[in-house]
DRENLUM-545341 format. One record per residue: residue number from 1; x, y, z of N, C-alpha, C in turn; chain. Coordinates in nm, 4 decimals, padded with zeros to 6 digits. Layout:
<node num="NUM" n_px="X" n_py="Y" n_pz="Z" ca_px="X" ca_py="Y" ca_pz="Z" c_px="X" c_py="Y" c_pz="Z" cadena="A"/>
...
***
This chain:
<node num="1" n_px="01.7222" n_py="00.1796" n_pz="00.3430" ca_px="01.8028" ca_py="00.1803" ca_pz="00.4708" c_px="01.7488" c_py="00.0638" c_pz="00.5217" cadena="A"/>
<node num="2" n_px="01.6208" n_py="00.0143" n_pz="00.5541" ca_px="01.6044" ca_py="-00.1026" ca_pz="00.6278" c_px="01.5790" c_py="-00.2209" c_pz="00.5512" cadena="A"/>
<node num="3" n_px="01.5863" n_py="-00.3098" n_pz="00.5852" ca_px="01.5560" ca_py="-00.4463" ca_pz="00.4485" c_px="01.4094" c_py="-00.4135" c_pz="00.4451" cadena="A"/>
<node num="4" n_px="01.3888" n_py="-00.5167" n_pz="00.3006" ca_px="01.2699" ca_py="-00.5237" ca_pz="00.3068" c_px="01.1949" c_py="-00.3756" c_pz="00.2730" cadena="A"/>
<node num="5" n_px="01.2418" n_py="-00.2819" n_pz="00.1887" ca_px="01.1962" ca_py="-00.1420" ca_pz="00.1508" c_px="01.1103" c_py="-00.1736" c_pz="00.0569" cadena="A"/>
<node num="6" n_px="01.1436" n_py="-00.2839" n_pz="-00.0178" ca_px="01.0350" ca_py="-00.3158" ca_pz="-00.1567" c_px="00.8988" c_py="-00.3122" c_pz="-00.0807" cadena="A"/>
<node num="7" n_px="00.9222" n_py="-00.4348" n_pz="00.0159" ca_px="00.7769" ca_py="-00.4602" ca_pz="00.0670" c_px="00.7104" c_py="-00.3493" c_pz="00.1236" cadena="A"/>
<node num="8" n_px="00.7631" n_py="-00.2534" n_pz="00.2158" ca_px="00.6994" ca_py="-00.1384" ca_pz="00.2646" c_px="00.6251" c_py="-00.0910" c_pz="00.1489" cadena="A"/>
<node num="9" n_px="00.6828" n_py="-00.0465" n_pz="00.0395" ca_px="00.6556" ca_py="00.0178" ca_pz="-00.0717" c_px="00.5271" c_py="-00.0630" c_pz="-00.1415" cadena="A"/>
<node num="10" n_px="00.5404" n_py="-00.1967" n_pz="-00.1264" ca_px="00.4091" ca_py="-00.2632" ca_pz="-00.1755" c_px="00.2941" c_py="-00.2397" c_pz="-00.0733" cadena="A"/>
<node num="11" n_px="00.3423" n_py="-00.2351" n_pz="00.0238" ca_px="00.2245" ca_py="-00.1975" ca_pz="00.1326" c_px="00.1652" c_py="-00.1115" c_pz="00.1114" cadena="A"/>
<node num="12" n_px="00.2277" n_py="00.0038" n_pz="00.0845" ca_px="00.1972" ca_py="00.1467" ca_pz="00.0686" c_px="00.0826" c_py="00.1563" c_pz="-00.0238" cadena="A"/>
<node num="13" n_px="00.1098" n_py="00.0753" n_pz="-00.1688" ca_px="00.0459" ca_py="00.0672" ca_pz="-00.3177" c_px="-00.0814" c_py="-00.0099" c_pz="-00.2232" cadena="A"/>
<node num="14" n_px="-00.0624" n_py="-00.1169" n_pz="-00.1742" ca_px="-00.2067" ca_py="-00.2211" ca_pz="-00.1374" c_px="-00.2973" c_py="-00.0862" c_pz="-00.0651" cadena="A"/>
<node num="15" n_px="-00.2275" n_py="-00.0250" n_pz="00.0541" ca_px="-00.3252" ca_py="00.0508" ca_pz="00.1408" c_px="-00.3859" c_py="00.1607" c_pz="00.0281" cadena="A"/>
<node num="16" n_px="-00.3049" n_py="00.2060" n_pz="-00.0749" ca_px="-00.3750" ca_py="00.3143" ca_pz="-00.1619" c_px="-00.4981" c_py="00.2357" c_pz="-00.2282" cadena="A"/>
<node num="17" n_px="-00.5041" n_py="00.1176" n_pz="-00.2599" ca_px="-00.5954" ca_py="00.0575" ca_pz="-00.3375" c_px="-00.7005" c_py="00.0230" c_pz="-00.2479" cadena="A"/>
<node num="18" n_px="-00.6686" n_py="-00.0124" n_pz="-00.1226" ca_px="-00.8099" ca_py="-00.0435" ca_pz="-00.0233" c_px="-00.8477" c_py="00.1079" c_pz="-00.0357" cadena="A"/>
<node num="19" n_px="-00.8123" n_py="00.2074" n_pz="-00.0006" ca_px="-00.8669" ca_py="00.3537" ca_pz="00.0129" c_px="-00.9338" c_py="00.3645" c_pz="-00.0693" cadena="A"/>
<node num="20" n_px="-00.8972" n_py="00.3422" n_pz="-00.2263" ca_px="-00.9601" ca_py="00.3896" ca_pz="-00.3050" c_px="-01.0913" c_py="00.2658" c_pz="-00.3111" cadena="A"/>
<node num="21" n_px="-01.0835" n_py="00.1809" n_pz="-00.3137" ca_px="-01.2009" ca_py="00.0851" ca_pz="-00.2916" c_px="-01.2702" c_py="00.1189" c_pz="-00.2016" cadena="A"/>
<node num="22" n_px="-01.2223" n_py="00.1516" n_pz="-00.0992" ca_px="-01.3348" ca_py="00.1968" ca_pz="00.0039" c_px="-01.4199" c_py="00.3101" c_pz="-00.0270" cadena="A"/>
<node num="23" n_px="-01.3562" n_py="00.4059" n_pz="-00.0953" ca_px="-01.4209" ca_py="00.5311" ca_pz="-00.1274" c_px="-01.5313" c_py="00.4846" c_pz="-00.2437" cadena="A"/>
<node num="24" n_px="-01.4746" n_py="00.3937" n_pz="-00.3056" ca_px="-01.5879" ca_py="00.3288" ca_pz="-00.4105" c_px="-01.7005" c_py="00.2953" c_pz="-00.3465" cadena="A"/>
<node num="25" n_px="-01.6697" n_py="00.1795" n_pz="-00.2306" ca_px="-01.7893" ca_py="00.1347" ca_pz="-00.1789" c_px="-01.8624" c_py="00.2441" c_pz="-00.1090" cadena="A"/>
***
């Protein structure tokens, strides 16, 4: 739909990783 859709998906993945790391901490 919008340009940079792949970037948005990458951001979601990064957020998931950050959330997982936060849980570990």
